[in-house]
RODRENDREN-526650 format. One record per residue (C-alpha): residue in three letters; x, y, z; residue number from 1. Coordinates in nm, 2 decimals, decimal comma. Each point is the difference from the previous one (the first is absolute). Example, Ala and Ser with C-alpha at 12.3 -4.5 7.8 and 13.67 -1.06 7.14 Angstrom:
BEGIN
<rec><residuo>Ala</residuo><xx>1,23</xx><yy>-0,45</yy><zz>0,78</zz><num>1</num></rec>
<rec><residuo>Ser</residuo><xx>0,14</xx><yy>0,34</yy><zz>-0,07</zz><num>2</num></rec>
//
This chain:
BEGIN
<rec><residuo>Met</residuo><xx>-1,78</xx><yy>2,54</yy><zz>2,50</zz><num>1</num></rec>
<rec><residuo>Val</residuo><xx>0,01</xx><yy>-0,34</yy><zz>-0,16</zz><num>2</num></rec>
<rec><residuo>Arg</residuo><xx>-0,16</xx><yy>-0,03</yy><zz>-0,34</zz><num>3</num></rec>
<rec><residuo>Arg</residuo><xx>-0,26</xx><yy>-0,28</yy><zz>-0,02</zz><num>4</num></rec>
<rec><residuo>Arg</residuo><xx>-0,03</xx><yy>-0,21</yy><zz>-0,31</zz><num>5</num></rec>
<rec><residuo>Arg</residuo><xx>-0,32</xx><yy>-0,04</yy><zz>-0,17</zz><num>6</num></rec>
<rec><residuo>Glu</residuo><xx>-0,16</xx><yy>-0,35</yy><zz>0,01</zz><num>7</num></rec>
<rec><residuo>Arg</residuo><xx>-0,15</xx><yy>-0,14</yy><zz>-0,32</zz><num>8</num></rec>
<rec><residuo>Glu</residuo><xx>-0,32</xx><yy>-0,18</yy><zz>0,02</zz><num>9</num></rec>
<rec><residuo>Val</residuo><xx>0,02</xx><yy>-0,33</yy><zz>-0,18</zz><num>10</num></rec>
<rec><residuo>Met</residuo><xx>-0,31</xx><yy>-0,12</yy><zz>-0,17</zz><num>11</num></rec>
<rec><residuo>Arg</residuo><xx>-0,02</xx><yy>-0,38</yy><zz>0,03</zz><num>12</num></rec>
<rec><residuo>Val</residuo><xx>-0,26</xx><yy>-0,22</yy><zz>-0,15</zz><num>13</num></rec>
<rec><residuo>Asp</residuo><xx>0,03</xx><yy>-0,27</yy><zz>0,27</zz><num>14</num></rec>
<rec><residuo>Pro</residuo><xx>0,10</xx><yy>0,11</yy><zz>0,35</zz><num>15</num></rec>
<rec><residuo>Asp</residuo><xx>0,15</xx><yy>-0,35</yy><zz>0,07</zz><num>16</num></rec>
<rec><residuo>Leu</residuo><xx>0,27</xx><yy>0,05</yy><zz>-0,27</zz><num>17</num></rec>
<rec><residuo>Pro</residuo><xx>0,33</xx><yy>0,15</yy><zz>0,12</zz><num>18</num></rec>
<rec><residuo>Ser</residuo><xx>0,08</xx><yy>0,36</yy><zz>-0,09</zz><num>19</num></rec>
<rec><residuo>Pro</residuo><xx>0,24</xx><yy>0,07</yy><zz>-0,28</zz><num>20</num></rec>
<rec><residuo>Arg</residuo><xx>0,25</xx><yy>0,14</yy><zz>0,25</zz><num>21</num></rec>
<rec><residuo>Glu</residuo><xx>0,00</xx><yy>-0,33</yy><zz>0,19</zz><num>22</num></rec>
<rec><residuo>Asp</residuo><xx>0,05</xx><yy>-0,18</yy><zz>-0,33</zz><num>23</num></rec>
<rec><residuo>Lys</residuo><xx>0,31</xx><yy>0,21</yy><zz>-0,07</zz><num>24</num></rec>
<rec><residuo>Arg</residuo><xx>0,13</xx><yy>-0,07</yy><zz>0,35</zz><num>25</num></rec>
<rec><residuo>Asp</residuo><xx>-0,04</xx><yy>-0,38</yy><zz>-0,06</zz><num>26</num></rec>
<rec><residuo>Asp</residuo><xx>0,17</xx><yy>0,02</yy><zz>-0,34</zz><num>27</num></rec>
<rec><residuo>Lys</residuo><xx>0,29</xx><yy>0,19</yy><zz>0,15</zz><num>28</num></rec>
<rec><residuo>Gln</residuo><xx>0,03</xx><yy>-0,25</yy><zz>0,28</zz><num>29</num></rec>
<rec><residuo>Glu</residuo><xx>0,00</xx><yy>-0,29</yy><zz>-0,25</zz><num>30</num></rec>
<rec><residuo>His</residuo><xx>0,25</xx><yy>0,18</yy><zz>-0,21</zz><num>31</num></rec>
<rec><residuo>Lys</residuo><xx>0,23</xx><yy>0,05</yy><zz>0,30</zz><num>32</num></rec>
<rec><residuo>Leu</residuo><xx>-0,03</xx><yy>-0,37</yy><zz>0,09</zz><num>33</num></rec>
<rec><residuo>Asp</residuo><xx>0,07</xx><yy>-0,11</yy><zz>-0,36</zz><num>34</num></rec>
<rec><residuo>Lys</residuo><xx>0,31</xx><yy>0,22</yy><zz>-0,01</zz><num>35</num></rec>
<rec><residuo>Lys</residuo><xx>0,12</xx><yy>-0,13</yy><zz>0,33</zz><num>36</num></rec>
<rec><residuo>Asp</residuo><xx>-0,04</xx><yy>-0,36</yy><zz>-0,11</zz><num>37</num></rec>
<rec><residuo>Ala</residuo><xx>0,17</xx><yy>0,07</yy><zz>-0,33</zz><num>38</num></rec>
<rec><residuo>Lys</residuo><xx>0,30</xx><yy>0,15</yy><zz>0,18</zz><num>39</num></rec>
<rec><residuo>Ala</residuo><xx>0,02</xx><yy>-0,30</yy><zz>0,24</zz><num>40</num></rec>
<rec><residuo>Asn</residuo><xx>-0,02</xx><yy>-0,24</yy><zz>-0,30</zz><num>41</num></rec>
<rec><residuo>Leu</residuo><xx>0,28</xx><yy>0,19</yy><zz>-0,18</zz><num>42</num></rec>
<rec><residuo>Ile</residuo><xx>0,23</xx><yy>-0,02</yy><zz>0,31</zz><num>43</num></rec>
<rec><residuo>Leu</residuo><xx>-0,07</xx><yy>-0,37</yy><zz>0,03</zz><num>44</num></rec>
<rec><residuo>Ala</residuo><xx>0,08</xx><yy>-0,06</yy><zz>-0,37</zz><num>45</num></rec>
<rec><residuo>Lys</residuo><xx>0,32</xx><yy>0,19</yy><zz>0,03</zz><num>46</num></rec>
<rec><residuo>Ala</residuo><xx>0,11</xx><yy>-0,20</yy><zz>0,31</zz><num>47</num></rec>
<rec><residuo>Gln</residuo><xx>-0,08</xx><yy>-0,33</yy><zz>-0,19</zz><num>48</num></rec>
<rec><residuo>Lys</residuo><xx>0,20</xx><yy>0,12</yy><zz>-0,30</zz><num>49</num></rec>
<rec><residuo>Ala</residuo><xx>0,30</xx><yy>0,09</yy><zz>0,22</zz><num>50</num></rec>
<rec><residuo>Leu</residuo><xx>-0,01</xx><yy>-0,34</yy><zz>0,17</zz><num>51</num></rec>
<rec><residuo>Ala</residuo><xx>-0,01</xx><yy>-0,18</yy><zz>-0,34</zz><num>52</num></rec>
<rec><residuo>Ala</residuo><xx>0,30</xx><yy>0,21</yy><zz>-0,12</zz><num>53</num></rec>
<rec><residuo>Ala</residuo><xx>0,19</xx><yy>-0,08</yy><zz>0,31</zz><num>54</num></rec>
<rec><residuo>Gln</residuo><xx>-0,07</xx><yy>-0,37</yy><zz>-0,04</zz><num>55</num></rec>
<rec><residuo>Lys</residuo><xx>0,12</xx><yy>0,02</yy><zz>-0,36</zz><num>56</num></rec>
<rec><residuo>Arg</residuo><xx>0,32</xx><yy>0,18</yy><zz>0,10</zz><num>57</num></rec>
<rec><residuo>Lys</residuo><xx>0,07</xx><yy>-0,25</yy><zz>0,27</zz><num>58</num></rec>
<rec><residuo>Trp</residuo><xx>0,00</xx><yy>-0,29</yy><zz>-0,24</zz><num>59</num></rec>
<rec><residuo>Leu</residuo><xx>0,21</xx><yy>0,20</yy><zz>-0,25</zz><num>60</num></rec>
<rec><residuo>Val</residuo><xx>0,26</xx><yy>0,07</yy><zz>0,26</zz><num>61</num></rec>
<rec><residuo>Ile</residuo><xx>0,01</xx><yy>-0,37</yy><zz>0,10</zz><num>62</num></rec>
<rec><residuo>Leu</residuo><xx>0,04</xx><yy>-0,10</yy><zz>-0,37</zz><num>63</num></rec>
<rec><residuo>Ile</residuo><xx>0,28</xx><yy>0,25</yy><zz>-0,05</zz><num>64</num></rec>
<rec><residuo>Val</residuo><xx>0,18</xx><yy>-0,12</yy><zz>0,32</zz><num>65</num></rec>
<rec><residuo>Val</residuo><xx>-0,03</xx><yy>-0,37</yy><zz>-0,11</zz><num>66</num></rec>
<rec><residuo>Ala</residuo><xx>0,13</xx><yy>0,09</yy><zz>-0,35</zz><num>67</num></rec>
<rec><residuo>Ile</residuo><xx>0,30</xx><yy>0,19</yy><zz>0,14</zz><num>68</num></rec>
<rec><residuo>Gly</residuo><xx>0,08</xx><yy>-0,28</yy><zz>0,24</zz><num>69</num></rec>
<rec><residuo>Ala</residuo><xx>-0,02</xx><yy>-0,25</yy><zz>-0,28</zz><num>70</num></rec>
<rec><residuo>Phe</residuo><xx>0,23</xx><yy>0,21</yy><zz>-0,21</zz><num>71</num></rec>
<rec><residuo>Tyr</residuo><xx>0,27</xx><yy>0,03</yy><zz>0,27</zz><num>72</num></rec>
<rec><residuo>Ala</residuo><xx>-0,03</xx><yy>-0,37</yy><zz>0,08</zz><num>73</num></rec>
<rec><residuo>Ile</residuo><xx>0,05</xx><yy>-0,09</yy><zz>-0,36</zz><num>74</num></rec>
<rec><residuo>Lys</residuo><xx>0,28</xx><yy>0,26</yy><zz>-0,05</zz><num>75</num></rec>
<rec><residuo>Ser</residuo><xx>0,19</xx><yy>-0,11</yy><zz>0,31</zz><num>76</num></rec>
<rec><residuo>Gly</residuo><xx>-0,02</xx><yy>-0,37</yy><zz>-0,09</zz><num>77</num></rec>
<rec><residuo>Gly</residuo><xx>-0,17</xx><yy>-0,10</yy><zz>0,32</zz><num>78</num></rec>
<rec><residuo>Ile</residuo><xx>-0,26</xx><yy>-0,20</yy><zz>-0,19</zz><num>79</num></rec>
<rec><residuo>Asn</residuo><xx>0,10</xx><yy>-0,24</yy><zz>-0,27</zz><num>80</num></rec>
<rec><residuo>Phe</residuo><xx>-0,25</xx><yy>-0,24</yy><zz>-0,17</zz><num>81</num></rec>
<rec><residuo>Gly</residuo><xx>0,23</xx><yy>-0,23</yy><zz>-0,20</zz><num>82</num></rec>
<rec><residuo>Gly</residuo><xx>0,17</xx><yy>0,27</yy><zz>-0,21</zz><num>83</num></rec>
<rec><residuo>Ile</residuo><xx>-0,31</xx><yy>0,18</yy><zz>-0,11</zz><num>84</num></rec>
<rec><residuo>Ile</residuo><xx>0,08</xx><yy>0,29</yy><zz>0,22</zz><num>85</num></rec>
<rec><residuo>Asp</residuo><xx>0,35</xx><yy>0,03</yy><zz>-0,16</zz><num>86</num></rec>
<rec><residuo>Lys</residuo><xx>-0,16</xx><yy>0,04</yy><zz>-0,34</zz><num>87</num></rec>
<rec><residuo>Val</residuo><xx>-0,24</xx><yy>0,26</yy><zz>0,13</zz><num>88</num></rec>
<rec><residuo>Lys</residuo><xx>0,28</xx><yy>0,19</yy><zz>0,17</zz><num>89</num></rec>
<rec><residuo>Gly</residuo><xx>0,18</xx><yy>0,02</yy><zz>-0,33</zz><num>90</num></rec>
<rec><residuo>Trp</residuo><xx>-0,28</xx><yy>0,21</yy><zz>-0,14</zz><num>91</num></rec>
<rec><residuo>Met</residuo><xx>0,01</xx><yy>0,25</yy><zz>0,29</zz><num>92</num></rec>
<rec><residuo>Pro</residuo><xx>0,24</xx><yy>0,29</yy><zz>-0,01</zz><num>93</num></rec>
//
């Protein structure tokens, strides 16, 4: 035999107003939607941050490659601007 729950009678002043139970359901539904939106915004923000970091790393790698290329070009003597490079090479180990 299944046990039946007792129903409470709700005293309402105005019958057009929603019941407190319906208000709770609406609040819960709004809360769920707010949580879902917050999670989506957080994921989007993390993706944008990752893209910004990748862009920064890309330019850092390009700068390092150019610096290393310039160092080897100066060190090997491939580029000579009127003796200035010879003076700079004298400071390098």
